[in-house]
N, C-alpha and C positions, 0 to 999 in steps of 0.2 A: 230547418233547424230550430228548436225551440230555445229560449233564452238560457235555459237551465243547462242544456247540452252545450250550448256556445260558452258558457261561463266555465263548466268544468274542462272543456277542451283548452281554453286559454290558460287555466291553472296548470292543467299537465304541461303545457308549452314553457310556462314560467318556472315549473318546480326543478328544471335541471339547473336553474342557477343556485339552488340550495347546495351546500357542500354535502358530498357523499356520506352516509352514516344514518343513524338512527333518526335525526331530525328530518331528513329527506324522505326517508322510508316511512314515518308517521304521517307525513302529509300526503303521501301517495296512497296509504292503506285508507285514509279518509275519502280520498277522492273515488277509489275503487268502490266504496260502500254507497257513495252517492251515485255512481254511474250505474251500479246494479240496480238502485230503486227507479232509474229512469227506463228501465226496459230497452234500452237502446243498445243493441249487442254490438255494432261496431265500436261503440264509445266504451262499453264494458272491456272489449278486447284490448283496445288502445291503453285503457288504465291498468288493465293487468299486465300488459306488456312492460309499461313503465315501472311498474311495481317491481317486476323481476329484474329489471335493469337496476333499480335503486337497491335491491338486496344484494345483486351481484357486485356492485361498485362499493356499497357500504359494509362489505365483508360480513354479510348475513345470509350466505347462500344456503344454510340449513332451512331457511323459511321459503325458498323457491319452489320447492317440489309440489306442495299443495296448489299453489297458483298456477304451475306449469300443468299439473294434471287436470285443473278445471278447464284450462286453455285448449288441452288436448282434446277433452270430451266435447267441448263447443265445437271444434273444428270436425271431429268424427261425426257429430249429430247433423251439423249443416255447414258444409264447406262454403256454401254460397255466401255467408256472413262474411267470409273473409275475401279482400281482393286478391288478385294473383301477387302482388308484392307482398301482402301480409302472409299469404300461405307459404311463400318462399323463406321469409325471414322466420316464421314459426318453426317450420318442418327443418329448414337448412341451418339456421344460427343457433337456435335454442335446443337442438337435439342432444347436444353434450351433457345436458341436465340429467345425469343417469342415476344419481343417488349412491354409486359406489362408495363415495368418500364419506358417508354417513351411516353407521352400523344400524341407526333406529330405522332406516328405510328398508322395508322387506324386500328380500331378494326376489320375490314373486312379482312385485311392483317394477323392479329394475328390469327383470326379463320380459315383462309384458311391455314396458315402453319400448325396449330395444326390439322385440318382435314386430311391434306395430310399426315401427318406423320405416321399414323397408316399403310396406304398402303405402305409407303416407308420402314417401319420397317418390315413389313411382307416379302416384296421382299428382304429385306437384311438378313432375317432370325434372327431378333433379337427380344427380349422378349417385352411384351408390358408395362412394367413398366414406361418408361420415357413419353409414351403418356398419361398414367394415371396421371402422375405427371402434365404434362402440363394442361390436363383438370381441375385438382384439383385447379392449381394455378389460372386459369382463372376463375373458379367458385367462389374462395374466393376473388379475386381482385373484381369482380363484385357484391359481396355480396350476391351471390346465395346459402344460407345456405342449403337448401334442397338438391341441387345438390352436394355440397361440402360433406354432411354428407353421401349421398349415395356413393360416390367415396371412401369415407374413409372406408366404410364397405367392398368394394371390394379390398383394398390394400392388406390384408395378403394373399389372395388367388392368387395375382399377383406375390409378392415377399415377403414371409414371413420373418421377422426377419431383413429386411433392415431399418436401422436408416434414418431418413430424418428430416431435420431441419424444413421444411414447415409444416409437420404432426404436430410436436410438437407445432409450433407456432400456428396452429389453435386450437389444444386443449386448449392452454392458452387464446386464444381470447374467447373461450367458457366457460372459468372458470373451466377447468379441468386441474389444475396444476399438480396434480400427474400423471396423464396419460401421460402428456408432459415429465415429468422428466423420466418416465419409459421408454419412446421412445428414449431419448437422453442418457440413462445410457451407452449404448455400445459406442457411440461416446466418452464420457467422460472417458471411460475405455481404449481409444486407438484404437477401432475397425474401425474407419474411415480412409480410405486411402487418403482422400481429404485434402490437407495441410491447407485449410481455415475452415475445418469441426469444429475442436475444439474450434477455436475462435468464430465462429458463435453460437455455442450450449452455451458456456460459458456466452456469452451476452445475449441470450434469457432466460437462466435458472436464472437470478438473481432476478427477481421479483416473480416468483413463489416459489423460495426457501425461500424468506422473508416471503411470505404469509403462508407458511407452517411451519413457525417457525424455519426453519434451517438456523439461521442468520450466525453462524460461517462458513457454507459451502458457503453461499452467498459472505461473505467478501473474502473468498478464490478465488471464482470464478471471482470477480471483480479484484482482484490483479493479477491473472493469466491472465485473458482474455484481460483486457485493455493493457497489456504489448504486446500482440500478434497483437493489431489492432492499436496501436497508430502511428498516422502519414500515415496511409493508406488511401489513397483517394478513393478505391474502397470498402471499408468497413465502409461506413459512417452510414449505417443503426446499425451495431454492436457498433460503437462509441456512436450513439445515445442512445442504450439501457443502456450503462454505464452512461450516463449523466442523463437519466430518473431514474436509479437506486439511484444516488447520490441526486437527488432532492427529492425523495420519503423517503429516510432514514436518513434525518437530516444532510447529507454530502453536502450542498449546495456550500461551498467553494470548495470542491474537484470537483464538477460538473462544477464549473465556471472555474477552472484550465483546465480541459479537453476541454471546449468549447473553452477557448482562443487558445489552442493549434491547433484547427481545424476551427476557425472562417472564415478563407478564403473560406471555402466551403459552407458558409451560402449564399453566393451570386453567386455560380457557381458550376460546377461539371458535370460530363459527365453522371450521372444516376439520373434523376429527382426524381424518387420513393424513392431513398435513401437520396437525398438531402431534400426531404419532411419529412422523418422520422427525420433527424438531426434538421430540422427548428421546427418540433414539440417538440422534446426534449428540444431545446432552449427556446421555449415559456414556456414549463411547468416549467423548472428551473427558468427563470426570473420572471415569475408571483410569484414563491415562494419567490424570493428575494424581490419583491416590497411589497409582503404581510407582509415581515418582516421589512418593513420601511426602504428598502435600494434603492429605486429607484433612488437616486442622486449618488450612488457610482459608479465610474469609472470602467469600464471593457473593456476587449478586444473584438473588433468586426472585421468586415471585413475591408479591406484597406480603408482609407478615413479618415472621421471626427474622432474627439474623441468622444467615446461612453460612455454613462451612462447606467444603467439598464434599466431604463424606456425607453430610446430613442432605444436601442437595441431591447428591448420588442416590442415596436411599429414596427420597421422595420421587425423584424422576423415574427410577427403575420401577417402583410400585405403580405409578400412573401409567408407564409404558405396558406393564404387563396387564393392567385391568383394561386399557384400551383395547389392546390386541385382542384380549379374550372376548371383548365385545364383537369385533368383527368376526372372529371365529364362530361364536354362537349363531350369528346371523347367517354366515356362509355355510356352515355345516361341515367345516374342515378347518385344519391348523395351518393353512397356507400363510395368512398373515403373520402369525406368531412365529412360524418357522423362519420366514423372511426376516422378521425383527431379530430374532436370536442370531441368525447368520451375520447380519450386518454388525452386530455388536461384537462378533469374533475377530473382525478385521485386525490385523496387525499393522504398526507404522511400517509406511513404504519408504521414507527417508529419515535420517537423524535430523537432519535439518535442512529446510529449503529457504533461504532468505527471501524475505518479501519486500524488504525496505521499509517495514513497519515495526515498531517496538511493541512489545507486550507490556501487560499491567503487572506481572508478579516478578520481581527480581529472582526469586528463588528458583524459578523456572529455567533460567537462562543456563544452557549447557555450555561448559568450557570446552571450545573447540581446540585448545591448545595441546599438542601431542606431548607425550612424556608423563612422568609421574614417578612417584617413588619406587624403588626396587624391593621387590618381595622375593624371598628364597622360594625355591621349588618344594614340593611336598617331601623331598629326601633331605633330611637335615644333617647329614653326615659331616663331621668337622672338615675332614681332608677334602671333601666335595665342595664345601663352602669356601675353604681356602684356594682351592684350585680357580673356582668361579671368580673370587675377589681379585686374585692376581691377574687372571685374563682380562677382566674389566678394566684393571689399572694400566695393564700394559697396552691396551687398545685406546686408552683415553676415553672410555665410554662414560657419559654423564651418570650412570647408575653406579660407578666405582665407589664413591664416598658411601652411599647407602650400604653397599655390600660390606665393606669393611667395617662400618658401624656394627653390623649384625655379627660379624666375625669377632671383633673385639669384645662384644658381650658373651658370646660363646666361649671364647678364651679364658674368661674369668674363672679362676680356681683351677685351671688347666696348669700342667707343666709344658712349657713351650721352650724351644731352643732360642739362643741368643739372637740369631737372624731374624725370627719370626717376631721376637719380642721388640726388636728395632723396626720392622716393618708396621707392626701395629702401633707403637708409639708415633712413628712418622705420620701416619694416615690420621692418627687422633690429633696430631698437632696441626695439620692441614685443615681437618673438620673446624676445630676451634678457631683458627686463624680466619677462615671463612665467615665465620659469625662475627668476629670482631670487625672485618671488613665491610659487612652489612650495617653494623652500629656506626661506623665512621671514626673520624679522629677521637682521641682520648676515651678508649673503653674504659671499663671499671679495672682497678687494679686486680681484683680476684680474676677476672677473664683473662687479662694479659698474662698473668703469673701461671695460669694453667696452661695456657698455649705455650708459654716459654719453656715450662717444665716439661711438656711433652716433646718438643724438639730437643732439649737438653737430654732428656732420657734416650732419644732415638740416636742421637750423635754418639753418646757414650757407647750404646750397645753395638752401634755400626763400627765404631772404632775397636771395640773388644772383639768383634767377629772378624776383624781384618779387612774391613772395608772403608778405609779413611776418606776415599772421594765421596760416600754416601754421607759421611759424617760432615764433610764440608758442605754438602748440599743442604742438609738440615740446619746448620749453622746460619747459612745464607737465608733460610726461611724464617729462622728465628729472629735475623736482624730485620727482615721486612715487616715481621709482626711488631717488634719492638718500636719500629718508626711510627706506629699509631699511638703509643704511649704519650703522655703529657711531659714535654720537654725532654724526651728522650731521643730526639733526632740525631745528635751528634754521636751518641753511643751507638746508635743503629748504623750509622755511616761507617763507623770504625769497625763494628762487627761484620759488616758486609765487605768491606775492604779486606779484612783478614780471611774471609772466606774465599775470596777471589784470588787472593796471592796462594793460598793452600792448594786450591784445584788446579791453578797454572802449574804449580811446582809438581804436583802429582802427575799432570798430564804430560809434562816434560819428561818425566820419569816412566811414562807408558802406564802409570797406575790409575789415570782417569779416563774416562770415554769422552767422546765429544758430547754426547747426551748430558753428562753430568757438568761439563764445563759450561754448556749453553743454559742450563737450568740456573747455575749460579750467576752468570752474567745478566741473565733476565731478572733474577731476584735483585741483583745490585741495582740495576736500572730502575725498578719498581721503587726500591727503597729511597733512591734520590728523588724519585717523582713525589713520593709521599712527604718526604722532609721538605722539599721545594714548597708544597701546598701550604706549609705554616711557616715558612722562613725564606730567607734569601741565600740558601746554600748554594744552589745550582740555578742557572738560567734555563728557559725551556729548551734552547738550542743544545744546550749540554745534555740535558736528560734524553733528548731525542737522539744524540749521538750514541748515549749508552745502548738504547734500544736498537738503533741501526746497526751497531757493531755486532750485536748479538744475533741479530738476523742473518746479516751477511755471513757471520761464521757458520751458523747452523745450516744455512743454505749451501754454502761451498761443501761442506762435510757430507751433506745428504746426497749432493751430485756425485761425490767421490766414492759412496758407499753403496751397496746393494743388499746389506744385510738387515735384520730386524729392526736394527736402530734408525734406518733412514726414514720411515714414516714418523718416528718420534721427533727426529730432528726437523722434519717439515712442520709439524705440529707447534713445535717450539719456536720456529721461524715465524710462523704465523701469528703466534702471541706476541712476539716482539714487534712485529709489524703494526698490529692493532694497537698496541701501546704507544708506538711512535705516531701513529694517525691521531692519537688522543693530545699529543703534544703541539700538533701543527693545526690546531682547530680552526685558525683564521686563514690558512693557506688550503683553499679548496681544492685546487688542482693537485697539489702535493698529498693531501689527504685522500683524494680519489685513487691515486696511484697505490699508495700504501694499503688501502682497504681492499682494492683488487687484488693485489699480491696476497694479501693475507688470505682472503677467501680462496683463491686458488691453491694455496700451500695446504690449507685445511683439505681441500678436496683431493689434492695429491697425497696427502697423509692417510686417506681412507676414513676421514672422520668428518663426513658432511654436517653431522649434528652441530660441530663446533663452527660451521660456516654461516650458520643462521644468522646470528647478531651481526657479523661483518657485512653479509649481504644486505641486510636491512639498512645499516648505516649507509652502505654504498648506494642504495636505492635512493635514500633521503638526499644524500649529497648530490647525486646527478639530477634529481628532480629540481633541487635548487639551482642547478646550473642549467635548467631549461632542457636537458638532454632526455626527452621523454622516452624514447624507445630503449635507450641503455638503462634508464631507471626501471622500466617496466620488466627487462630482462633479468635485473638483478633482484627484484621483488619475486620474480616467478621462480628464480634460482633458490631464494630463501624459503618459499613455500614447498618447493620441491624437497629441500634439504630437511624440513620438518618431519618428513614422513619416514626419516630414518631414524626415529628415536631420539630427537633432539631433547635436551633437558628443558624443563618448562621455561617458556619464554614469556616475558612481559606481554601480555595481549595488547596493552595500550601502545606498545612501542611498534608492534606490527600494524596496528590500525592506523596509527599516524602515518606510516609509510603509504598505506593505501588511500587513505584521505587525500595525501598529498598528491598521489598519482591522479586521483579523481578529479581534483581540481585543475591540475595541468591538462588533463585531457578535455575537461569542459573548457577551458580557455582556448585549446586548439581546435574546438568544435568537434572532437572525436567523441561523439555522444555514446556510441556502443561501448567504447572502452570505459567512458565516464560511469556508465551504469554497472559495468563488471567491477570496477575498483570500488565504487561507493558501496555495492552490495556486500563485498568481502570486508571493507573497513566496518561498516555497521555490524557484522557478524562478530568481529573480532572486539569491537567496543562494548558490545552485549556481553562478553566474557568477562569485563570488569565489574567491580562494584559499581551500583547505580549512581552514587554520588560522585564516583571517580571520573565518569566519561559520559555523562547525560548529555552535555552541550556538543561533544564531539560527535556522538551518535546521531543527534539531530542534524549537524552539519553534514554528515556523509549521506543522510537520506534526503537532505534538502538537495544536494549535488544530483542524487539519483532523480528527483523530481524535475529538476531543470533539464536533466538529460532526456527524460521522457517528455516534457512539454516541447522543447526544442524539436523533437522528432514527430510531433503530432499525436503522441500518446497521451493525450489530454486527460482521459478518464483514470489513468493510472498515476499521473502526475497529481491530479486533484485528490485522489485517496491518499497518496503518501503524505502530502501537505497536510491534509485534515486530521491525519493521525498524529502530526508532530505539534500542531498548534497548543493542544491542551498542556503541554509540558513547556511552552515557551518561556515560562517565568524563570527556568533555570538557563537561559542562554546568555544571560549576562551583557545585555546590550540590544540597542534597537535596530542596528543595521540588519542583522539576520532575520529578526521579525519581518521588518519591511520587505526583505528579498523574499521571504516565504510567502507573504500575502501577494506580493507581486506575481510570483509564479503561480499561485492559486488563482488570482485574478485572470491571468493570461489563460490558464488552462480552462476555466470556465467561460471566458470569452469564446475559445475554440470550440467549446460544445454548446455554443449558443445561448449559454446562460447569463445574459449580459447584466441583469440587474443584481445577480448575486455577484458577479465579478466586480461590479463598481462598489458594492457594499464592502467587499473584502478590502480592495484598494483603500478606499476612504477610511474605514475603521482602523487599517494598519497605521495611517498616518495620524489620526485622531487620538488613538490611544497613547501614542508616544508624546504628543503635545509638543514636539521640538520642531518648530517651523523651519529652522535652517535645513534640517534634515529631511523632514517628511513634506516640505512643500512641492517638489516633483512628483511625489507620489499621490498627493492630494489632489494636483491637477490631474494627473493620470485617471484617478478616480472619477473626477467630474467628466473628463473626455469619455470615459468608459460608460457613464450614466448617459451621456448623451446618445451612445450608440445602442442604449437598451430601450427597445420599443414598448416595454411593460413597466417601465420605472417612472414613478411620480415625482414631483420636485420635493415631496416631504421625505422621500427615502434617503437618496444620497446627495440631494443638492441642499440639505438642511441649512448648513451654515451660510452658504451664498444665498440662499433664497431668504433667509430670515433678515439678514444684513443688507439686502439689496434693495433699490428703489423699483418702482413698476418698471422703469426703463431697462434696469439691470435684469430683471425677472423675465421680461419679454425676450430679452436677447438669450437667456438662457434657453428658453423654450424653443426661439426659433432655431437655436443650435441643436436641441435636441431633435426638433422634426427633421432638419436637413440629415443628421445622423441616422435616424430612424429610416428615411428613405434609403440611405446608403448601406444599411445593415439588412436591407431586404423587407423592411416593414412595408404594409400596404399603404397606399396614399390616405385612404380614410383615417388610418391612425394618425398620421402626420398632420392631416387637417384638423383633428380633434385636439392635439397639442396646441397648433396655432390658433384654434378658437379659444383657449384658455388665455393666450397671450392678448388677444383682441379684447377680451373681457376686461382683463387688467388695466390695459391702456384706456379703454373707454371709461371706465370707472375712475381712473385717476385723471383724465381729462375733464370730465364732469366736475370733479371736486376743484381742480384748478380754475375752471370757468366761473365756478360759484364764487372763487375768491377774487374774481375780476382779472384773472390772469389768462394771457393768449394761450399758453401751453404748446408753443411751437415745436419744442423738442418732443412732446408727447404725440403730436399730430405727425411729425416726420416718423417716429416709431410706428405709428398706426399704418402709415404708408408702406413702409418695410415689412410690415406683417401681412397687411391686405394682398400684396402681389403674390408671395408664395402660397398664401391660403387659397386664394383663387385657383393657382395651378393645381394644388393638390385635390380640391373638390372636383375640378374637371377630370383630372386623371383618375380618381376614384370612380366617376361615373362610366368612364371608358373601361375600367378594370371590370366592373359589373357587366357591361356590354358584351365583353369578350369571354365571358365565362361559359363553361357549358353546364347543363342542367345538373350534373351530379355534383359538381364544386359548388354550385349555386346552393344546393340542398344542404351540403355539409356546412357551408358558411352561415346559412340561416338558422342552423341549430335545430332543425326538424328531423334529422335523419333517426333520431333516437326515438321520437315519440308519435310520429304520425305514420308508422309503417304499417298500420292496421287497415289503411284505406287507400286506393289508387287516387293519389292527389295530382291534380295537372299542374307540373311545375312551371312549364314554359310561360303561361299567361302571368305567374306570380313574378317571374324574373323581368318580364317585359313591363311591368307595372313598377318594380324596383328601380329599373333603369331610368325610365320616365321621371319618376320621382327625383332621382339623383340630379338628372339634367335640369330639372325645374329649380332645384336648389342652387345650381350654379348660376342660372340666369338671375334668380332673386338676389343672390350675394352681390353679383357684379352691378345691378340696377341700385342697390342699397348704398354700395360704396361710392358710386357715381353721385348720388344725392349728398352723402357725407362730405366728399370733396367739395362740391358746390357750396356747402354750408361752411365751409373753412375761410370763404372770401378769396380775395385776389391773391395770385401767386400759386394757386393749385389748379388752375385751369387745364394744364397738361395732363395732371393726373386723372381729372375728371374725363378728358377724352380718351385716355387709355382705358378707363374702366368701362365706358359705353362701348368702346370697340369690342372688349371682352364679351360684353353682353350680347352684342350682335351675334358675335361667333355661337356663344352658347345657345341663342334662339334658333341658329340654323341648324345646330346639332338636333335640338328639341324637334324641330318640324321635319327633320330627315327621316328616311325610312327606319323602321325597327330592326333590331338585330335578327339575322335569320335563324329559323327554327332548326334546332339540331336534332 
């Protein structure tokens, strides 16, 4: 071997240390040119293989084909240039380079490569599986369904049980979701030895899972899968699957966030087919946003102008059409364009699938609160409107007020009888009174006068129509409205007392119904409650007694009756019990009893929509009393009641209940319940204005992340927390930020990402700068760093490292070495950590001795460092001795670059083991000499070092490891 050939081989071996990308590819390109000039065929093949690998890993696959074609021609001309291992690798591993993804590669070249592969595989003695796979991919790409199905039937006979992403994707395209998931099951269980296999399958499985109703699993696959492909330009297709999933499950904001992270690839990329898939996903998402009326919203697009949804949609659709047309021209048919258009025609599968991650555009959040404003049907006949309004009023429906408002407008200018005029005035008064209640104490004089005039008009009209009891009812409503006026409390109470006396007298004469009596009693109690809030007229106990009396009266009358008035009495009893519950706010037990009775009466009245708020209040109280099952049952009852047309509920109130339940479940280690409640809380919080509940939303999703982390779902937990951290400035306090980083650190540790876990914990503490709060977290970060085999002291030990002495630093490194061993790091790495500690201490000792100091503490630290260092060096030598050839090859870093020749690995392994054992012997002999130089008092340490040296020499002279 000439010096030049040896030099090129060495550079090829070293180039793998250069980060993948253009820099590595450029260096290998130069080495290929130099290898070609040597006329050394094996060297050239080795260089070409390294170049293909560099293009592959550097996301430059479009450059691979020419190199691959050259290598194939060399193999076809003279296979003897290749060793058996080189032949297998060339034919077996690189035959997937088909060119289908690149429209500039002629179809004839692709078919020629595919056709020649079967012959090459037969010569190399390899199975036919990959040839079949190439034929299958070609058939599916060209839209040849008949050929694809025929190849699919042949597959089990060629290689049974082998999972394949392409096979599953074809089943999905044909509408066979269940079959696809069955094929991918082994990959999801960890059976695929390809590093990218799980990421691909997780992405492809998203929509099939949703279509099969397995939404929870789809959510998990999205959180796990996107984390594996984020920021990876070679996985644009998988990124596109995640964007598509978001667009079709009501998570458009999440999809837009993902698209923004990878927007640069919309205008370029090394793989046109994958770029086309990303463009299709972008168009699908952006069309959905435009449909929602958000075309003018600003979004992140490729570098250049400022983008809106509409502008980016136009750009992406134009690029998509152009790129698909290029494939069609190459293929001679429209299969690619047809698939592209079909994909864009997909309709949303779910209105909203909660992911536990907030989106970026508040305008996209869909209010999930049932109910809304009442609208009349297409027929606007006045009599029909009147009948519908009366029906809604008598049933207590929440749309009653809206219906009467429409009727009031229709009645303007009409001649109506006195009874209807009274009804219209009464309903107008109630609407105006509700507006006053929303304003609170002391409304404007104009608003108060308008409501009072409406009730006075109603009372006079009812009295004139021969309905004195209804007149008393409206006087009671007027009293309650007057109570909100400035310093009108005594007048309001007097009016309420007058209305009560009147209705009782009428009831005694048989001229007032129990419903009318109850309405007046309830209004009397509410008037007292309002007046008490601004004065000392009544005590809380007195006010409660007003409501309790009204409730007891209504319940008793309802029990005794079976006519149409019974449901109304139940409803009034419920209202009185709810008001009584508000009077005993501090008496939790009594409040629970009243709220439960209130909810039950609303249900008995056949008005579940009115039970929503009482059920939510009941759930909140029960959760506060730590009665989790009962609280969950009350929340579930409230949610069920919403489905019956409840009037718009404050979404924050609903969300607060579910957040409380999530926290309670988390404390009880009921992690599945925690996740369920947290997802529902987050969904309701997102229906609020962003500034109203951003912190609570984060807390809900933080509880979700904790539940995931506690159950080993580390990937999902990490993804949820990472999505929360950018909005942490709105959390108003450091404890939740620390908790979030602790969950993230714990999850990353569970994934084996120790350095990142350590960084999260320490950064969470350092950013707050509150020693009394963050001290435990900072210490946890240092411990985490010690467990991180790849973390240097400069990364997470920075503060302790910079402020510590040589002794302190050595102690940190010794701790890190031990933790590395405990975390499964190999002994050689722990030894390298301790070697740093040894160097620090040696330098410090030399400086001390130069100053005339003995340095006894430093000598003791050296002794404490040398003992484990010797142990780790010896353990590393034995680890190498116990390796088989394949693992040794991988460890040595040569598996990627030396496959073009049949290298004898066993002699290399034997030499490496001997070298490692010689290092152990040399180390112990040097340590013995150093202890001797320390003088008296170190003899025992010197003897121990010599004993270890003797043992190392015996190992060195013993038999070599058996050949495997």
